C-alpha positions as CSV (number, residue, x, y, z in Angstrom):
1,M,76.4,128.2,93.8
2,T,76.2,130.0,97.0
3,R,79.3,129.7,99.7
4,A,77.7,128.5,102.9
5,T,78.2,131.0,105.9
6,L,79.4,129.9,109.2
7,A,76.1,131.0,110.7
8,Q,74.1,128.5,108.5
9,A,76.4,125.6,108.9
10,S,76.3,126.4,112.7
11,A,72.4,126.7,112.8
12,W,72.1,123.5,111.0
13,L,74.6,121.7,113.3
14,L,73.0,122.8,116.2
15,Q,69.4,121.5,115.3
16,L,71.2,118.5,114.4
17,R,73.0,118.0,117.7
18,A,69.4,119.0,119.4
19,T,68.3,115.4,117.7
20,Q,71.0,113.7,119.6
21,N,69.6,114.7,123.3
22,I,73.1,115.5,124.6
23,A,72.8,117.0,128.2
24,E,74.7,120.5,127.4
25,S,74.3,124.2,127.9
26,A,73.4,126.3,124.9
27,L,77.0,127.7,125.0
28,E,78.6,124.3,125.0
29,A,76.5,123.4,122.4
30,K,77.7,126.0,120.1
31,L,81.4,125.7,121.4
32,A,80.9,122.0,120.1
33,V,79.7,123.0,116.6
34,R,81.8,125.9,115.8
35,P,84.8,124.0,114.5
36,I,82.8,121.2,112.8
37,A,80.9,124.4,110.9
38,A,84.3,126.1,110.1
39,S,85.4,122.7,108.2
40,M,82.2,122.1,106.6
41,I,81.7,125.3,104.7
42,K,84.8,124.9,102.8
43,T,83.4,121.6,101.5
44,Y,79.4,122.3,101.3
45,D,77.3,124.9,99.5
46,A,74.8,127.1,101.3
47,D,72.1,125.2,99.8
48,V,73.0,121.7,101.1
49,F,72.4,123.0,104.8
50,R,68.7,122.4,104.6
51,S,66.0,120.9,106.8
52,E,65.8,117.7,104.2
53,S,69.4,117.2,104.7
54,R,69.4,117.5,108.7
55,E,66.5,114.9,109.0
56,A,68.3,112.7,106.5
57,V,71.5,112.7,108.4
58,S,69.9,112.6,111.9
59,A,67.8,109.5,111.1
60,T,71.2,107.4,111.0
61,L,73.6,109.5,113.1
62,K,74.6,107.8,116.4
63,W,77.6,109.9,117.5
64,F,77.7,113.4,116.9
65,K,81.4,113.3,115.1
66,E,82.4,115.3,111.9
67,P,83.6,112.2,109.7
68,D,80.0,110.6,110.7
69,I,78.1,113.8,109.8
70,R,79.9,114.3,106.5
71,E,79.4,110.6,105.7
72,R,75.6,110.8,105.6
73,L,75.6,114.3,104.2
74,D,77.4,113.2,101.1
75,V,74.9,110.3,100.8
76,W,72.1,112.8,100.7
77,V,73.8,115.2,98.4
78,R,74.6,112.3,95.8
79,I,71.0,111.2,95.7
80,N,68.7,114.1,96.9
81,A,70.1,117.1,95.8
82,P,72.4,116.8,93.0
83,E,71.9,120.4,92.0
84,T,73.8,121.5,94.9
85,V,76.9,119.6,94.1
86,E,79.9,121.9,93.4
87,M,81.6,121.1,90.2
88,L,84.8,119.3,91.1
89,H,88.1,120.1,89.5
90,P,88.5,117.1,86.6
91,D,91.8,116.0,88.0
92,A,90.0,115.7,91.7
93,A,86.8,114.2,90.0
94,I,89.0,111.0,88.9
95,A,91.4,110.7,91.8
96,P,91.1,107.1,93.5
97,I,90.5,109.0,96.8
98,S,87.3,109.2,99.0
99,E,84.7,111.6,97.9
100,T,85.1,113.8,100.7
101,A,89.0,113.9,99.8
102,R,87.9,114.8,96.3
103,W,86.5,117.8,97.7
104,H,89.5,119.0,99.5
105,F,91.8,118.2,96.7
106,S,89.1,120.2,94.2
107,H,89.6,123.4,96.3
108,F,93.2,122.6,96.2
109,L,93.5,122.6,92.8
110,K,91.2,125.6,92.2
111,A,93.0,127.4,94.7
112,S,93.2,131.5,94.0
113,D,96.7,131.8,95.7
114,E,99.4,129.9,97.5
115,T,98.0,130.3,100.9
116,V,94.4,129.0,99.7
117,A,96.5,125.9,98.2
118,I,98.4,125.3,101.1
119,R,95.6,125.3,103.8
120,A,93.6,122.8,101.4
121,L,96.4,120.4,101.3
122,G,97.0,121.0,105.4
123,T,93.4,120.0,105.8
124,L,93.7,116.8,103.5
125,R,97.1,116.0,105.4
126,S,95.3,116.2,108.8
127,R,91.9,114.6,108.0
128,E,92.5,112.4,104.7
129,G,95.7,110.7,105.1
130,E,95.7,108.3,102.7
131,A,94.3,110.8,100.3
132,F,97.2,113.1,101.2
133,D,99.8,110.5,100.5
134,W,98.1,109.7,96.8
135,I,98.3,113.4,96.1
136,V,101.7,114.3,97.0
137,R,103.0,111.3,95.2
138,H,100.9,112.4,92.0
139,D,100.8,116.0,92.1
140,H,103.9,118.2,91.3
141,M,102.8,121.3,92.9
142,A,101.3,119.4,96.1
143,A,104.6,117.5,96.3
144,S,106.3,121.0,96.2
145,Y,104.4,122.5,98.9
146,A,104.8,119.3,101.2
147,V,108.4,119.6,101.2
148,Q,108.3,123.2,102.1
149,H,106.6,122.6,105.0
150,G,108.5,119.1,105.9
151,W,105.0,117.3,105.3
152,K,106.1,113.5,104.6
153,P,104.0,111.0,102.8
154,T,103.7,107.6,104.7
155,P,106.3,105.4,103.0
156,T,104.8,102.6,101.2
157,A,106.2,99.1,101.4
158,D,108.5,99.5,98.6
159,E,110.0,102.6,99.8
160,L,110.7,101.1,103.1
161,G,112.3,98.4,101.5
162,T,114.5,100.6,99.6
163,D,115.5,102.4,102.9
164,W,115.9,99.0,104.9
165,D,118.3,97.5,102.0
166,D,121.5,98.4,103.9
167,E,123.3,95.5,105.6
168,P,126.2,97.8,106.8
169,G,123.7,100.1,108.4
170,I,121.7,97.4,109.8
171,R,124.6,96.0,111.6
172,A,125.8,99.3,113.0
173,M,122.0,100.1,114.3
174,A,122.4,96.3,116.1
175,R,126.0,97.1,117.4
176,R,124.9,100.4,118.9
177,I,121.7,98.5,120.5
178,R,124.0,95.8,121.8
179,A,126.2,98.5,123.3
180,F,123.4,100.0,125.4
181,P,124.1,99.9,129.2
182,R,122.5,96.8,130.7
183,T,123.5,97.3,134.9
184,T,119.9,97.7,135.9
185,Q,116.7,95.6,135.2
186,W,115.1,98.7,133.3
187,E,118.3,99.3,131.0
188,A,118.2,95.4,130.1
189,M,114.4,95.7,129.3
190,V,115.3,98.6,127.2
191,Q,118.0,96.9,125.4
192,D,115.8,93.8,124.7
193,Q,112.8,96.0,123.6
194,A,115.3,97.4,120.9
195,M,116.8,94.4,119.8
196,N,113.3,92.9,119.3
197,T,112.0,96.1,117.5
198,L,115.1,96.0,115.0
199,L,114.8,92.4,114.2
200,M,110.8,92.5,113.8
201,T,111.5,95.8,111.5
202,V,114.4,94.1,109.4
203,G,112.3,90.9,109.1
204,L,109.2,92.9,107.7
205,H,111.1,95.2,105.3
206,A,114.4,93.6,104.6
207,R,114.5,89.7,105.3
208,Q,117.4,89.4,103.6
209,H,119.6,91.1,106.0
210,F,117.9,89.3,109.0
211,D,120.9,87.1,109.7
212,A,123.1,89.9,109.6
213,A,121.0,91.7,112.5
214,V,121.3,88.5,114.4
215,D,124.6,87.9,113.8
216,E,125.7,91.4,115.3
217,F,123.8,90.6,118.3
218,R,125.6,87.2,118.7
219,S,129.0,88.2,117.7
220,V,129.3,91.0,120.5
221,A,130.6,89.6,123.8
222,E,127.7,88.9,126.3
223,P,127.1,91.6,129.1
224,V,128.3,91.0,132.4
225,P,125.2,89.6,134.1
226,V,123.4,91.6,136.6
227,A,122.5,90.4,139.8
228,F,118.9,92.3,140.1
229,V,117.8,93.2,143.8
230,E,114.2,92.1,144.0
231,T,112.0,93.9,146.2
232,T,108.4,93.6,148.3
233,L,106.5,95.5,149.9
234,F,108.1,95.1,152.9
235,G,111.7,95.8,151.6
236,E,114.4,93.9,149.9
237,I,114.7,90.2,150.2
């Protein structure tokens, strides 16, 4: 397999973009395709960037966006040019993630050094969030790199349930919110929003402590009523 060059991918994308009838200058077109080309050469072999694949992609492409282009190109690779497909790492091939994510995961697993591996993992994090979460939870090396860079996967429902299973902590948060200043209409709105957000979150992830949060909001003395001043375009009324 021959690694694609930036020039090959850029030329292919420019020709594809020309089929979209986008009103722009040649320079604008080059600037638009360059970041996409730089991304795609990390995934696709040089033989993929051919006229047949371009025509297949352009036939159904409505918006010139990388995910849409990749989706159509992946279909063409699977059906029409299996010989151009780079062999995936065995662990990536069976991972329950999208096909594009498998390519990035394979590059991570095949990385020649730490820098290349971290770059591949970073790409997964920015473009394939769900796949990144799965990989970090199932690959110890990916988890290690994620910890080093402060990349946290999206918490699962079980993890959120564990985190919120803390009645003293919930009561403390409720008390802090109840102590918010409420001397203006804006401050009252902020407090009400904070109360509603806490109750909604506790209701979703720790229903067993919902009554405790409500109890804290009720147990603290009501704030001194505020006589809000209403105004109109003509001044105070």
